[in-house]
N, C-alpha and C positions, 0 to 999 in steps of 0.2 A: 203821553208819549215822551220818552226820554230825550234829553238834549245833550250833545257833546259839543263843547266849544269849537267853533271853526270848522265843523264838518257838516257836509250836506249829503243828501241822497245822491248817489253816484250817477243817476240818470236825469232825474227831474230837477235837481239842484233847488230843492224847495227852501222853505223859510227857516232852515236851521234845524228842523226836526230830523233826527237821525234814524235812517232806515237802511237796511241792507240793500244790495243791488237788486234791480228788477230781473226776474227770470225770463226765459225765452217767451213765456206767455204774456209778458208785460206786467205781471202783478208784482207788487212789492213783496220782498221776502221779510224775514224776521227783523227785529230791532238790531241795529248795527252793533256788532261786538268787536273786540280788538282784532285788528287785521293781521292775518298770516300770509306770507308770500313764499312760494317755493317754485322751482322749475326743474325740468329735466332736458337734457340734450336729446334730440330725436335720433334714436338708433333703430327705429322700426318697432316691430312687435316686441313686447317686453317679456321677460322670463320670471320665474318664481322668485329669484333673488331680488328683482326690482320690487315685487309686491311686498315681500316680507321686510325688505330694507327701507322702503319709503312709502309706497302706495297705501299700505294698510294703515299707517299713521295719518296720511292725508285724509282718508275716508273718515277716520275717527274724529279728526279735528273739525269736520263740517258741523258737528253738533255744538261746538263751543266757540268757534271763531268765524270771522268774515274771511273766507279763504279765497285767495287769488293764486291760481296755478297756471304757469305758462310753459309753452314749448320754447326752449332756449335754442332756436335755430342759429342765431348769430354766434352763440357760444360753440356750437358744433363746428362752425367754420374756423374757429381759432386754431383747431388742430386738424380738421379734415376739410380744408377749403377747396379741395379738388373734387369732392364727391357730390357734384351738383345734380347728376342724373337721378339719384335716389332720394333726394331730400324731401320732395313733396310726399312720396309714398311713406317714407319714414314718419313724417309729421302726423299724418292721419291714422296710420296704423297704431301709433303710440296713443293718440287721443281715444281711439276705440278701446284700447286696453284700459285707459283711465276710467272710462265710463263703465266698462265691464266689471272693473274692480269695485265699483260703487260710488264713484264721484258723481254727484248729482248737479247738473247744470243749473237747477233751480236754487241750489244752496252754495255753489262754488262758481267763481268766475274763471272760465277756461279760455285762454287766449294764446296768440302767437306773438312772440317777441318782435320779430321783424316787421310785423304789420303796424307797429306803433313807433313812428319816427321819433317821438319824444324821448324814447330810451337813448337813441344815438345823440340827440341834442344835449341831454343832461350829462351823458358820458363825456362829451366834448367840453362842456363848460366846467365840469368837475376836474377834468384833466389840466385845466389852466392853473389850478392852485394845488394840485396833489404832487408832493415831492416824488421824484423818480425812485428814491431809495425805498419808499414805502412799498412799491410794487416788486422791487427786486428781492425784498426780504420775505415775501409770502412763501411759507414752507413748500407749498405744492408747486411753485414755479420751477425750482431746480429739480424737484422730484419728478415732475412730468417730463422735463427735458431728458432726464436720465432714463426714464421708462420708455419714452417714445423716440428712441434713437433713429428709427426708420423714417421719421418725418422731419421736415425742415421747420423748426419752431423758432428760428431767428427772425420773428416778425413782430411788428408793433402790436398787432392784434393779440398775439399770445401773451406778450408782456402786459398788455393793458386789460386782459380779461377780468382780473379781480376788480378793477375799477368799473368795468361794464357791469359786473355783478352788483357792485355797490349802487350804480345808477338804477338797475332793475329793482332793487329793494327800496331805495329812497324815493323814487318817483311815485310810489304808492303809499309812502309814509307808513310802511308796515311796522306794527308793534313788535312782531316776532318773526323769526326765520327758523324753521325746523331744520336742524343740522345734526350730523354725527360729530364726534369729537375731532375727526380729521378735517372737518370743514369750519370749525369754530374760528379759526384765524381769519377767514373771509368776513365773518360777521364783525369781528373786532376791527378789521380794516374799514369796513363800512361805517362803523361808529366813529372812527378817527376822521374819516372823510367828512361826515356830517358835522362833527364838532369843529373842524377847521373851517368849513363853509359858513357855519353859523357865526364863528368868531370873525371871519373876514367881512361878512355881509349882513350880519344881524343887528349891527349898531348903526341905525340910520340917524340922521341929524336931530330928530325929535325924540330919540330914545330916552335920554335923561329926563326930559319933561314928562314923558309918559310914565316913567318909573315914579316920579314925584306924585303924579295924579293918582296912580294906583295905590301908593302907600297912604295917601291922604284919606282913602276910603276905609282904611283899617283903623281899628281902635289902637290907642297908645300902647297897650301891653302887647298887642299882636305885632306892631311895628318893631318894638324892642326885641321880641322873640325872633322875628324874621331876620333882623339884622345880626343877631347873635349867630344864628345858623349860617347865614351868608358869610360872615367873617370866619367862622370855624371851617367851613368848606373851602373857602379861598386860601386859608393859611395852611391847612393840614390835609385837604382832600378828603375829609371825613365823610364816608358814605352815610353814616348815621345822621350827621348834620344836614346833608343834602335831602335825605328822606324826610326829616322833620320839617324842613322848609317847604318841601313839595306838599306834605300833608296839610300844612297851614293853608297853602294856596288852594288846594282842593276843598278844604273846609269852608273857606270864605267865598268860594265860587257860587254858592247858592244865595249869597247876600243880595239884598235889594240894591239895584244900581250897579252891581258888579257885571263886567262884560267879559267875553271870551278874550278880547285883546288885553284886558287887565291881567288875566291869568297867564297869558303867554308872555307878557312883558315882565311880570315878577319872576316867572320861572327862568327866563333868560338872565335877569338881573342876579338871581340866586346863583346860577352857574357861572356867571361872569362872561357869558357868551353873547349876550344881547338877545334879540328876538329869535325864537326857534323857527327857522324856515324849513329845515329838514330834520325831523325827529330822529334820534338815535334808536335803532332797533335792538332788540335783545335776542340772543340765541335761545332757541327753544329746544332743549335736549330731551327729545322724546325717546321712548323705549325702542331700540332698533334690534331687530332679529336678523342676524347674519346667517343666511342659508348658503352653505358651500355648494360647489358644483358636484356633479355626479362622481367626479374622481377625487373629491376632497379639497381641490384647489378652489380659488375664487370662481363663482359661477359667471361665465361669460360666453356669449355666442361665438366670439372669436376663438375661444379655447375648445369649442365643440363639446362642452360639458353642461349645457343648459337644457332646461325644460321650459318651453314657452308657456305663457299663461293660458293660451288657447290651443295648445298642442293637441293633435288628434289622439283620442284615447288609446288606440292601438299602439301608437308610437310612444306614448307615456309608459304604457306597460312594458314595451320592449326595452326602453331606456333604463327603467328601474331594475328590471330583471337582469340586465347586463352590467349593472353597477359593480365595480371592483369592491372587494371586501378585505378583511384582515389578510394580508399577504402571507402570514404564517400559517393560516388555516388552509392547507393544501388539500386534505381529504375530508370527507364528511365526518369521519370519526375524530378529527383533530379538534380540540377545544380552541375557541377563539377569544379575542380581546375586543369588546365593543368600543373601547376608548380610541382605538386606532382604525376603526372601520368607518368609511364614509356613509354607509347605510345607517349606522346608529346616529350620526349627526342629523339625518333627516327625521329619525324617530323622535329626537328631542323636540322637534317642532311640530310634527304631525300626529303623534300618537299620545295616548294618555299614560298615566303612571303605571297602571296595571299592565298594559302592553309592553312598556319599556322594561318592567320587572321580568316579564316573561322572556323578553329578548335577552336580557343579561343572563338570566339563569340558564336558558337554553343554549346560548352561544358558548358560555364559559364551560359548560358541562358537555358540549357536543350533543345536547338533547334535541336540538333542531338544526336543520340545514339552512344554508344562506337563502335559498329560494323561499323557504317557509318564512324566514325573517322579513323578506321583502314584500310579501303579500299584503300585510296591513298597510304598508306605505302606498302601494298601488291603489288600494281602496280609498285611503284618506286623500291622496292627491286628486284622484278623479272626482271625489265628492266635492272638494274645494273648487275645482275648475268648472263643474257643471253650471252653476249660476252665472259664471263669467261668460261661458259660451252662449247661454240663453240671452243675457243682456246685450251681447255684442251682435247677435244675429240680425236685429232690425237695421242696424247701421251698416252691416256688411251687404245687406240686400239693397239698401238705399243710402249710398254714400253721401248724398246731399244733406241728409239729416245731420251728419257729423259736421259738414261744412257750415250748416246753419248755426249749430251750437257754438262753433268757434267764432263765427261772424258776430253773433250776439255778445259773446264774452269779450271779444276784442273791442267792440264798441263801448261796452261798460268800462273796460279798463282804460280805453282812450280818454273817456270823460274825466276820470280821476287824474290821469297823466297830464292832460292839458291844464287842469287847475293847478297842479304842482308847478308846471313850467311857467305859468303866469306869475306865481309867487317868486320863482327863482329869477326870472327875467327882471321883475320889478326890483328885487333885492340887489341885483347886479348892475342896475342902471341901464338895462337893455329894453325897457318898455318905452320906445320912442313914440312921440305923437300923442 
């Protein structure tokens, strides 16, 4: 059984052997892998844009990572704090779509943000040392204020949501956060927050003595090599020097008499931040497929241009058949331009190259009509949706099954969050008695 320093089973907190979380059945899952964390605001039933933009990658990542996926209901309140009547329905509708898409509660931890008070506690404690300017400079802050002019966003909650996001990530010590390019700044802020916290609270009174103890366990040449890398990183910020120093720490971690605390101490000494209490996550830039709406604009329920993941088949057919096409193609005999047609944007995602070639040739020569062009899309979308409907059906018949999955996932997540908060309180001098 593999060991990872300082990590335990998230439920049984065993003797240091690293295993993934327990599934609803109570059995241990696979060996623990690097943790990924992501979340979505509850907006109710999801549409095809959500699936191709995020969910599809979430499902894939279950094979390679220890996945934590949460319903970001507190984040929904930062912009929609008056919509309390629909929140519960939105939460569970969204979780059903997650499961329908292929998220496996036995392989992923699915939970609700607001059910874990430790998120709010870490958010509060991080706020004590986070400069206000860091939050005001987040690119999406002013962008959202401009886009959501119909809402009063002059609130502390809206200003602080990037820090709450940081708390969501750091409380699970996630190694990776899957994001698109437009959200990368949030991960970078999280890294800065973690770095500052470790700098402020990672150097306890015995730190220098622990560094000396750890170095004494290395060979003379390893000590010289480590110190060269530490000096190079401290003076120039060399990523290469940091990587070399970290590689040395990993190499000696298997040595007799070496402990997880030794590794953590030297890693902090190398970076000049002291002990790492909150690890810095990395942005995981996965392949993102952007599916436009039926009219070519961004797909959104509020725009009325979306197809829900579990939309009724007859309604799916009706919506696709009524999709606008090349505006210059007025008559059936007019040649069209697929590059300006919203229908062809769907073909790029849903049909194979032979079908797309057929579309381009037939459209540009007026050899096929728009309704003919749409038929392969209808078939492809319905085929994609069929297993989603089948997987969702048991949970729609028995909603308590969804509640149970969320309850079990929330308990698993809470166990991890509580351990992190014990570390944070101890580092900040808040572990009284």
